[in-house]
C-alpha positions in Angstrom: -5.4 -2.8 37.6 -6.2 -4.0 34.1 -5.0 -2.3 30.9 -6.8 -2.6 27.5 -4.6 -3.0 24.5 -6.1 -1.5 21.3 -5.4 -1.8 17.6 -3.3 1.4 17.0 -4.1 4.1 14.4 -1.2 3.4 12.0 -1.5 6.5 9.9 -4.3 8.9 8.9 -5.8 6.8 6.1 -5.5 3.4 7.8 -8.8 2.2 9.3 -7.9 -1.4 10.2 -5.0 -3.8 10.8 -4.5 -7.5 10.5 -2.9 -9.3 13.5 -0.2 -11.5 11.9 1.4 -12.8 15.1 1.1 -12.8 18.8 4.5 -12.5 20.4 3.2 -13.3 23.9 0.7 -15.9 25.0 -2.0 -15.7 27.6 -0.4 -16.0 31.1 2.9 -14.6 30.0 4.5 -11.5 31.6 5.2 -8.6 29.3 7.1 -5.4 30.1 6.1 -1.9 29.0 7.2 -1.1 25.4 8.1 -4.8 24.9 6.8 -6.1 21.5 3.4 -7.7 22.1 2.1 -8.5 18.6 2.7 -7.9 15.0 0.3 -6.3 12.5 0.0 -5.8 8.8 -1.8 -2.8 7.2 -2.1 -1.3 3.7 1.1 0.6 4.4 3.4 -1.2 6.8 4.2 -4.3 8.8 5.0 -3.4 12.4 5.6 -4.7 15.9 3.2 -3.2 18.4 4.7 -2.5 21.9 2.8 -3.2 25.1 1.3 0.0 26.5 2.1 -1.2 30.1 3.8 -3.9 32.1 1.6 -6.8 33.3 0.4 -10.3 32.5 -1.5 -11.0 29.3 -4.8 -12.3 30.6 -6.9 -12.1 27.5 -6.5 -12.2 23.7 -9.7 -11.3 21.9 -8.6 -11.8 18.3 -6.5 -14.6 16.8 -3.7 -14.4 14.3 -5.1 -13.6 10.8 -8.0 -11.5 12.1 -8.5 -8.0 10.6 -9.5 -5.5 13.3 -10.7 -1.9 13.2 -8.5 0.7 14.8 -9.1 1.6 18.4 -10.7 -1.8 19.0 -9.6 -3.7 22.1 -7.5 -6.7 21.1 -6.1 -7.8 24.4 -6.1 -7.2 28.1 -3.1 -6.9 30.5 -3.5 -7.4 34.2 -1.0 -6.7 37.0 -2.1 -10.1 38.4 -5.2 -9.4 40.4 -8.2 -8.8 38.2 -9.1 -11.1 35.4 -12.7 -10.1 36.3 -11.9 -6.5 35.8 -10.4 -7.2 32.4 -13.6 -9.0 31.3 -15.9 -6.3 32.6 -15.1 -3.6 30.0 -15.4 -6.1 27.2 -19.2 -5.8 26.7 -19.0 -2.1 27.1 -16.2 -1.7 24.5 -17.3 -4.0 21.8 -20.0 -6.6 21.2 -18.0 -8.6 18.7 -15.4 -9.4 21.3 -15.0 -13.2 21.6 -15.7 -13.3 25.4 -19.0 -11.3 25.6 -20.7 -12.7 22.5 -20.7 -16.2 24.0 -23.7 -15.6 26.3 -25.4 -13.1 24.1 -25.8 -15.0 20.8 -28.0 -17.9 22.2 -30.9 -15.6 23.2 -31.2 -13.8 19.9 -31.1 -17.1 18.0 -33.9 -18.5 20.1 -36.0 -15.4 19.6 -35.4 -15.2 15.9 -36.8 -18.7 15.1 -40.3 -18.2 16.5 -41.3 -15.5 14.0 -40.7 -17.7 10.9 -42.8 -20.7 12.0 -46.2 -18.9 11.9 -47.2 -19.4 8.2 -50.0 -16.9 8.3 -47.8 -13.9 9.2 -45.3 -14.8 6.5 -48.0 -15.1 3.9 -49.8 -12.1 5.2 -46.7 -10.2 4.4 -46.3 -10.9 0.7 -45.7 -7.2 0.1 -42.7 -7.4 2.4 -40.4 -7.9 -0.5 -41.8 -4.7 -2.0 -40.7 -2.5 1.0 -37.1 -2.7 0.1 -37.5 -0.3 -2.8 -38.9 2.4 -0.5 -35.9 2.3 1.9 -33.6 2.6 -1.0 -35.5 5.6 -2.3 -35.5 7.2 1.1 -31.8 6.9 1.2 -31.3 8.5 -2.1 -33.9 11.2 -1.3 -32.2 11.8 2.0 -29.6 14.5 2.6 -26.1 14.0 1.1 -24.7 14.1 4.7 -26.7 10.9 5.6 -25.3 9.0 2.6 -21.8 10.3 3.3 -22.1 9.2 6.9 -23.2 5.7 5.8 -20.2 5.4 3.4 -17.8 6.6 6.1 -19.0 4.0 8.6 -18.8 1.2 6.0 -15.5 1.9 4.3 -11.9 3.3 4.7 -10.7 6.4 2.9 -8.9 4.3 0.4 -12.0 2.3 -0.5 -14.0 5.5 -0.8 -11.4 6.9 -3.2 -11.5 3.8 -5.4 -15.3 3.9 -5.4 -15.3 7.6 -6.4 -13.0 6.9 -9.3 -15.2 4.1 -10.6 -18.6 5.8 -9.8 -19.6 3.1 -7.3 -22.1 3.8 -4.6 -20.6 2.0 -1.5 -23.9 2.1 0.3 -25.3 -0.4 -2.2 -22.6 -3.0 -1.5 -22.6 -5.7 1.2 -19.3 -5.6 3.0 -17.4 -8.7 4.3 -15.4 -6.7 6.8 -16.1 -6.1 10.5 -19.7 -4.9 11.1 -20.5 -5.2 7.5 -17.7 -2.8 6.5 -16.8 -2.6 2.8 -13.2 -3.7 2.4 -10.7 -3.1 -0.4 -11.2 -6.7 -1.6 -15.0 -6.1 -1.7 -14.8 -3.0 -3.9 -12.1 -4.5 -6.2 -14.1 -7.7 -6.7 -17.2 -5.6 -7.4 -15.4 -3.5 -10.0 -13.6 -6.6 -11.5 -17.0 -8.3 -12.0 -18.0 -5.6 -14.5 -21.1 -4.6 -12.4 -19.5 -1.3 -11.7 -20.1 -0.4 -15.4 -23.8 0.2 -14.5 -23.2 3.9 -13.5 -21.9 4.6 -17.1 -25.4 5.5 -18.5 -25.4 8.5 -16.1 -22.4 9.9 -18.0 -22.5 11.7 -21.3 -23.1 9.8 -24.5 -19.3 9.7 -25.3 -18.9 7.3 -22.3 -20.7 4.7 -24.4 -17.4 4.1 -26.1 -16.1 2.7 -22.8 -18.6 -0.1 -23.0 -16.3 -2.3 -25.0 -13.7 -2.0 -22.2 -16.1 -4.0 -20.0 -16.5 -6.8 -22.5 -13.1 -8.4 -21.8 -14.2 -8.8 -18.2 -17.2 -10.8 -19.3 -15.0 -13.4 -20.9 -15.3 -16.6 -18.9 -12.2 -17.1 -16.9 -10.5 -20.5 -16.9 -11.2 -22.7 -13.8 -8.9 -22.1 -10.9 -5.9 -24.4 -10.7 -6.3 -27.4 -8.4 -3.4 -28.8 -6.4 -2.1 -32.2 -7.5 -0.6 -34.9 -5.5 2.7 -33.7 -4.1 2.0 -30.0 -4.6 2.5 -27.7 -1.6 -0.3 -25.2 -0.9 0.5 -22.1 1.1 -1.9 -19.3 2.1 -1.0 -15.8 0.9 0.4 -13.6 3.7 -1.4 -10.4 4.5 1.4 -8.4 3.0 1.4 -10.5 -0.2 -2.4 -9.9 -0.6 -1.9 -6.2 -0.1 0.8 -6.1 -2.7 -1.3 -8.0 -5.1 -4.3 -5.6 -4.6 -2.1 -2.6 -5.0 -0.4 -3.8 -8.2 -3.7 -4.8 -9.9 -5.2 -1.4 -8.8 -2.3 0.5 -10.3 -2.6 -1.4 -13.7 -6.3 -0.7 -13.7 -5.8 3.0 -12.9 -2.8 4.2 -14.9 -1.9 4.0 -18.6 1.5 2.4 -18.2 4.3 3.1 -20.6 8.0 2.4 -20.1 11.1 3.9 -21.7 14.7 2.6 -21.2 18.0 4.5 -21.3 21.5 3.1 -21.0 23.6 5.3 -18.7 27.4 5.5 -18.3 28.0 5.4 -14.5 31.8 5.4 -14.8 32.4 8.8 -13.3 30.1 8.0 -10.4 31.9 4.8 -9.9 35.2 6.6 -9.7 33.8 9.3 -7.4 32.4 6.6 -5.1 35.8 4.7 -5.0 37.7 7.9 -4.4 35.5 8.9 -1.3 34.3 5.6 0.0 36.6 5.2 3.0 36.6 8.9 4.1 32.8 9.0 3.6 32.3 6.0 6.0 34.7 7.5 8.6 32.8 10.8 8.4 29.2 9.5 8.3 29.3 6.0 9.7 27.4 4.7 6.6 28.3 3.1 3.3 28.5 5.2 0.1 26.6 3.4 -2.7 25.5 4.4 -6.1 21.9 5.2 -4.9 22.5 8.6 -3.2 23.9 9.9 -6.5 20.9 8.6 -8.4 18.6 10.1 -5.8 20.2 13.6 -6.2 20.0 13.4 -10.0 16.3 12.4 -9.8 15.7 15.3 -7.3 17.0 17.8 -9.9 15.0 16.2 -12.6 11.8 16.4 -10.6 12.3 20.1 -10.0 12.9 20.7 -13.7 10.0 18.5 -14.8 7.3 18.9 -12.0 4.7 16.8 -13.8 6.7 13.7 -12.6 6.2 14.9 -9.0 2.4 15.2 -9.3 -0.8 13.3 -8.7 -4.2 13.0 -10.5 -7.5 13.7 -8.7 -10.3 13.2 -11.2 -9.7 15.9 -13.9 -7.2 17.8 -11.7 -3.4 17.5 -11.6 -1.9 18.2 -8.2 1.7 19.3 -8.4 3.3 18.4 -5.1 5.5 21.0 -3.4 7.8 18.5 -1.5 9.8 15.8 -3.2 9.3 12.7 -1.1 11.3 9.8 -2.7 10.0 6.3 -2.2 12.7 3.6 -2.2 11.6 0.0 -2.7 13.1 -2.4 -0.2 12.9 -6.2 -0.8 12.1 -8.2 2.4 12.2 -11.9 2.9 8.4 -11.8 3.3 7.5 -9.2 0.6 8.2 -5.7 -0.5 7.9 -2.3 1.2 8.5 1.3 0.1 9.8 3.6 2.9 9.9 7.3 2.0 12.7 9.8 2.2 10.8 13.0 3.1 11.9 16.3 1.4 14.7 14.4 -0.3 15.8 17.5 -2.3 16.8 19.3 0.9 19.4 16.6 1.6 23.0 16.3 0.6 24.6 13.1 -0.8 25.6 12.1 2.8 22.1 13.0 4.1 20.5 10.9 1.4 22.9 8.0 2.1 22.1 8.0 5.8 18.4 8.3 5.3 18.3 5.5 2.7 20.4 3.0 4.8 18.5 3.8 8.0 15.1 3.2 6.4 16.2 0.0 4.7 17.7 -1.4 7.9 14.6 -0.6 9.9 12.3 -1.9 7.2 14.0 -5.3 7.5 13.5 -5.4 11.3 9.9 -4.1 11.1 10.8 -0.9 13.0 9.3 1.6 10.5 6.8 4.1 11.6 3.5 4.6 9.7 4.4 8.1 8.4 7.7 6.7 7.0 5.8 4.6 4.4 3.3 7.3 3.3 3.4 10.5 1.3 5.8 9.4 -1.4 5.7 11.5 -4.6 8.1 9.5 -6.8 9.5 6.0 -6.4 12.9 4.4 -7.3 13.3 0.6 -7.3 16.7 -1.1 -7.7 16.3 -4.7 -9.1 19.9 -4.4 -10.3 21.1 -5.5 -6.8 19.8 -8.9 -7.7 21.5 -8.9 -11.2 18.5 -7.8 -13.3 19.5 -5.7 -16.3 16.2 -3.8 -16.3 12.4 -4.3 -15.8 9.2 -2.4 -16.4 8.2 -1.4 -12.9 4.5 -0.8 -11.9 3.7 2.7 -10.8 3.2 3.1 -7.0 -0.3 4.8 -6.8 -1.2 7.6 -6.5 2.2 8.6 -8.1 2.7 9.2 -11.8 6.0 7.5 -12.4 8.6 5.1 -11.1 12.3 4.6 -12.0 13.9 1.2 -12.1 17.7 0.9 -11.8 19.3 -2.1 -13.5 22.6 -3.8 -12.6 25.6 -1.5 -12.7 28.4 -3.4 -14.3 31.5 -3.1 -16.6 30.7 -3.5 -20.3 32.4 -2.9 -23.5 31.3 0.4 -25.1 32.1 2.1 -28.4 33.5 5.5 -27.7 34.9 8.4 -29.8 38.0 10.5 -29.3 38.0 14.3 -29.6 39.5 13.7 -33.1 36.5 11.6 -34.2 38.2 8.2 -34.0 36.2 5.3 -32.5 37.5 2.8 -30.0 36.2 0.3 -27.5 36.4 1.1 -23.9 35.5 -0.6 -20.6 32.8 1.4 -18.8 30.5 1.0 -15.8 27.1 0.9 -17.5 23.4 0.5 -16.4 19.9 0.5 -17.9 17.4 2.9 -16.3 13.7 2.1 -17.0 11.1 4.8 -16.4 7.5 3.8 -16.2 5.1 6.7 -16.4 1.3 7.4 -16.5 0.4 8.2 -20.1 -2.8 9.8 -19.0 -1.0 13.0 -18.1 2.6 12.5 -19.1 3.6 12.5 -22.8 6.3 10.3 -24.2 8.4 13.4 -25.1 8.4 14.6 -21.5 9.5 11.1 -20.3 12.3 11.1 -22.8 13.4 14.6 -21.6 13.2 13.6 -18.0 15.4 10.4 -18.4 17.8 12.2 -20.7 18.3 14.9 -18.0 19.0 12.2 -15.4 21.5 10.6 -17.8 23.2 13.9 -18.4 23.5 14.5 -14.6 25.0 11.1 -13.8 27.4 10.9 -16.8 28.7 14.4 -15.9 29.4 13.2 -12.4 29.3 16.7 -10.9 28.4 15.9 -7.3 29.7 17.0 -4.0 30.5 14.2 -1.6 
């Protein structure tokens, strides 16, 4: 009996996945739950296990193909029915490699005949005119019809981007499967400046936004061409997704960054004092990060605007605090999320962070473990960076970058007012925030509160 393997639904808002690697070849045996292929989506890279045991008899999509969820990508057979595996193909999906082979030829032969007759073509000069009517009919039609069309030609993320930029997706030609409008299509359309057309529909004040489009009209320099000896490498799916997400964030939020120097000496002493006992009790290492997580949790409760999101002209204050923690991978970057982080103790935060980081590096994260973040913390300091200006992880409103925690000379003052130089554990904390809804004064208060919490060192380990 044959078993169809489909592209899984990797999260509510994910409508497609890209096959990055087949871990088994046609003819090879695979056991149930054994990794069969790897995929990359907007949210996560993951290994997809086999739904059953059997022999891989058919692979319908090659590495690098982007496939809609619930589409059959391969067929497993216990060893007795390759014919059975092929039978459902035409029924499930026309685009599948196997079925299309016989089908394409007929349509191509039928299509050519109509063009030859010159009379019919000339007799239909008004043909070009009909296009306008259909467009009018679509616009005159019910809102439900337009919405249905958008839903079939785009993912939730693409529709959200289109809504923010007043773009009618039904007017775009998609390059995705079945003419679907992909994120690349919508971003390219917006980048071209064409998306500025809807502006006239807005109030007169919007005219002031016209100048913002002008920079996009500047002729870009020609793309670089590889020279003799250069090595050319195609971007990975994850790298392309990261690039799109970063550009989208810069285009969406008004980024501002403030930097504070924080004395981590008391935290360092607390960590050294409890390190061994903590490991014996929890089985995980005690780093600086759980203390930083807890200080941020308290700050987010005190300043809820930093745990919010923007929807048009509305500000949504999130009830749960879901901390995203950036994890560097050999092949890119991913941000797993510690859900309801403010309900966890120092030990709970340490276990959750170490577990997510370990599974991120082995591609074992689940879709819901990389979604729903409300605030992100990134730690470039582990590589030696003093501080940076991190880009906000949309749709969040702020991100905290932690620099290298190291011993430095610091001028200090005794209770009597005398100054002296001491050796302290210091670090720079950089907070990037969305100036559309967060004022500079609020950002200063937020980071000052985090500084106060960490320098006081009042934590239960």
